[in-house]
C-alpha positions as semicolon CSV with decimal commas, in nm:
position;residue;x (nm);y (nm);z (nm)
1;M;10,703;11,152;8,156
2;K;10,342;11,168;8,051
3;L;10,148;10,970;7,795
4;Y;10,035;11,167;7,488
5;E;9,837;11,095;7,174
6;L;9,901;11,300;6,862
7;T;9,676;11,293;6,556
8;Y;9,754;11,514;6,260
9;L;9,659;11,572;5,898
10;I;9,916;11,617;5,622
11;S;9,822;11,808;5,308
12;Q;9,709;11,601;5,010
13;K;9,931;11,812;4,784
14;L;10,224;11,595;4,891
15;S;10,294;11,245;4,765
16;E;10,259;10,940;4,988
17;K;10,639;10,910;5,022
18;E;10,665;11,274;5,130
19;A;10,387;11,219;5,386
20;E;10,574;10,917;5,525
21;K;10,892;11,124;5,544
22;I;10,712;11,396;5,745
23;S;10,575;11,128;5,977
24;E;10,924;10,983;6,025
25;N;11,060;11,332;6,098
26;I;10,800;11,384;6,373
27;N;10,880;11,041;6,519
28;S;11,254;11,109;6,516
29;F;11,195;11,453;6,675
30;I;11,006;11,285;6,962
31;Q;11,289;11,036;7,007
32;K;11,553;11,315;7,001
33;E;11,362;11,480;7,287
34;N;11,404;11,151;7,482
35;G;11,046;11,045;7,414
36;I;10,932;10,685;7,389
37;L;10,708;10,585;7,098
38;I;10,430;10,344;7,194
39;E;10,223;10,324;6,878
40;D;10,277;10,468;6,532
41;K;10,036;10,435;6,241
42;K;10,154;10,510;5,889
43;P;9,990;10,794;5,696
44;S;9,669;10,690;5,526
45;R;9,473;10,897;5,277
46;Q;9,132;10,993;5,418
47;I;8,835;11,185;5,283
48;L;8,762;11,475;5,516
49;S;8,419;11,558;5,657
50;Y;8,461;11,918;5,550
51;P;8,718;12,099;5,333
52;I;9,033;12,228;5,502
53;D;9,234;12,479;5,298
54;K;9,016;12,390;4,997
55;S;9,120;12,024;5,023
56;I;8,876;11,739;5,070
57;Q;9,144;11,475;5,131
58;A;9,446;11,451;5,358
59;Y;9,687;11,199;5,508
60;L;9,587;11,097;5,861
61;V;9,862;11,001;6,109
62;Y;9,829;10,879;6,469
63;I;10,112;10,851;6,729
64;S;10,105;10,748;7,094
65;F;10,417;10,832;7,299
66;Y;10,568;10,928;7,635
67;L;10,737;11,268;7,666
68;D;10,830;11,518;7,934
69;P;10,566;11,794;7,959
70;E;10,832;12,066;7,927
71;K;10,924;11,942;7,578
72;I;10,570;11,955;7,438
73;I;10,617;12,322;7,343
74;N;10,907;12,222;7,114
75;L;10,689;11,955;6,954
76;E;10,409;12,207;6,893
77;K;10,658;12,441;6,722
78;E;10,785;12,155;6,508
79;L;10,432;12,065;6,398
80;Q;10,354;12,424;6,297
81;S;10,689;12,508;6,135
82;G;10,673;12,310;5,811
83;G;10,336;12,416;5,680
84;Q;10,256;12,070;5,544
85;I;10,060;11,970;5,856
86;I;9,720;12,136;5,817
87;R;9,564;12,027;6,150
88;H;9,683;11,852;6,464
89;L;9,537;11,741;6,794
90;L;9,758;11,663;7,094
91;L;9,598;11,490;7,392
92;S;9,741;11,418;7,733
93;K;9,624;11,082;7,865
94;K;9,600;10,970;8,226
95;L;9,755;10,642;8,322
96;L;9,525;10,397;8,492
97;K;9,659;10,253;8,813
98;K;9,669;9,879;8,829
99;T;9,472;9,733;9,112
100;K;9,475;9,383;9,249
101;T;9,105;9,336;9,195
102;S;8,867;9,549;9,000
103;P;8,517;9,595;9,140
104;F;8,377;9,524;8,795
105;L;8,570;9,204;8,755
106;E;8,548;9,090;9,112
107;R;8,323;8,793;9,148
108;R;8,078;8,849;9,421
109;T;7,995;8,532;9,602
110;K;7,784;8,482;9,908
111;K;7,902;8,263;10,182
112;I;7,649;7,999;10,257
113;E;7,635;7,907;10,620
114;V;7,539;7,555;10,688
115;H;7,397;7,492;11,032
116;K;7,456;7,145;11,146
117;E;7,166;7,026;11,350
118;E;7,150;6,716;11,550
119;K;6,947;6,437;11,406
120;V;6,611;6,384;11,562
121;D;6,473;6,040;11,621
122;L;6,149;5,942;11,455
123;S;6,008;5,844;11,787
124;E;6,040;6,201;11,916
125;I;5,862;6,336;11,608
126;E;5,576;6,089;11,656
127;K;5,536;6,194;12,021
128;K;5,517;6,561;11,923
129;L;5,259;6,486;11,655
130;E;5,043;6,292;11,899
131;E;5,060;6,582;12,146
132;I;4,950;6,827;11,881
133;L;4,666;6,606;11,762
134;E;4,540;6,550;12,117
135;E;4,522;6,923;12,178
136;T;4,288;6,977;11,888
């Protein structure tokens, strides 16, 4: 099964209840084809950017679902058969693989190496200073 996103426009000539019924029919068709609905948004009336079939408004519907790729042809036929759906866009989405750590989220820390040095006596430091001063 693959993940798909379907967005479609229903003609404004229909009432809101009729648009919801068409949306329910599409959802039930996907489920009859053994698809799994992930997300379903109810039809909402939208003003279009440009007229489609001399209409400036339409009902916008969005569905996200899993379905076998062989059954997509049947879904396309179903979308085009009624005549009430004026436009549709069907996208196939890729699933992201889960990784243990993401390079973007991984916290990059530097290991700080601490060198333990032996303590030096003050007397040794004084001797070295005297030697240096005598040379100059």
